[in-house]
C-alpha positions in Angstrom: 84.6 156.9 20.1 87.4 159.3 19.0 89.5 158.8 15.9 90.8 155.4 17.0 87.4 153.6 16.9 88.3 151.7 20.0 85.7 148.9 20.3 84.3 149.4 23.8 83.7 153.1 23.1 82.6 152.7 19.5 80.1 149.9 20.1 78.2 151.5 22.9 79.2 155.2 22.8 77.8 156.3 19.4 74.7 154.5 18.2 74.1 156.8 15.3 74.9 156.2 11.6 77.9 158.6 11.5 80.4 156.1 12.9 79.2 153.4 10.5 79.7 155.8 7.6 83.3 156.6 8.8 84.1 152.9 9.0 82.7 152.2 5.5 84.8 155.2 4.3 87.9 153.6 5.7 87.0 150.4 3.9 86.8 152.4 0.7 90.1 154.1 1.3 91.7 150.7 2.1 90.4 149.2 -1.2 91.9 152.1 -3.1 95.2 151.8 -1.3 95.3 148.1 -1.9 94.5 148.4 -5.6 97.1 151.1 -6.0 99.8 149.0 -4.3 99.0 146.0 -6.5 99.2 148.3 -9.5 102.6 149.6 -8.5 103.9 146.1 -7.9 102.7 144.8 -11.2 104.1 147.8 -13.0 107.5 147.2 -11.5 107.5 143.6 -12.5 106.1 144.0 -16.0 107.7 147.3 -17.2 111.2 146.3 -16.2 113.6 145.7 -19.1 114.6 142.1 -19.6 118.3 143.2 -19.6 117.9 144.7 -16.1 117.8 142.2 -13.3 116.2 142.7 -10.0 119.5 143.6 -8.3 120.2 146.3 -10.8 116.9 148.3 -10.1 117.4 151.6 -8.3 116.9 152.0 -4.6 113.8 154.2 -5.1 112.0 151.5 -7.0 113.0 148.8 -4.5 111.7 150.9 -1.5 108.5 151.7 -3.3 108.0 148.1 -4.2 108.7 147.0 -0.6 106.3 149.6 0.7 103.6 148.4 -1.7 104.2 144.8 -0.6 103.8 145.8 3.0 100.7 147.7 2.2 99.2 144.6 0.5 100.0 142.6 3.6 98.6 145.1 6.2 95.4 146.5 4.5 93.4 143.2 4.6 94.1 143.0 8.4 92.7 146.5 8.9 89.7 145.6 6.7 89.1 142.5 8.8 89.2 144.4 12.1 86.8 147.1 10.7 84.5 144.4 9.5 84.4 142.9 12.9 83.7 146.3 14.4 80.8 146.8 12.0 79.5 143.3 12.9 79.8 144.1 16.6 77.9 147.4 16.2 75.1 146.3 13.9 74.6 142.6 14.3 75.3 142.2 18.0 78.3 139.8 17.6 81.0 139.6 20.3 84.4 139.9 18.7 85.5 142.8 20.9 83.0 142.5 23.8 84.7 140.9 26.8 81.4 140.3 28.6 80.3 137.9 25.8 83.6 136.1 25.4 85.4 138.4 22.9 88.7 140.2 23.3 89.0 144.0 22.9 92.8 143.5 22.5 92.2 142.0 19.0 91.5 145.5 17.7 
């Protein structure tokens, strides 16, 4: 299934447990990244001095905050697609199987 976990190859190509373990590992990494991004956003909001307004914060803090915000938006989408892939592999659903009405382009 390669490193991309492309659904037609990952659903039928590797029936063993190793691919499921890799997908669950990606879920774990995603949870850690999500919690770290939320932690950074909350830190920027709460540790800022009351005398410093948001437009006076340095560019480094703004870019880090924006990157954390984008991470908070994108990681749940990755987690959802990995969950659908696990369901396709283990519970015979058809999210990515075109023969059963799914769409592999969703991945």
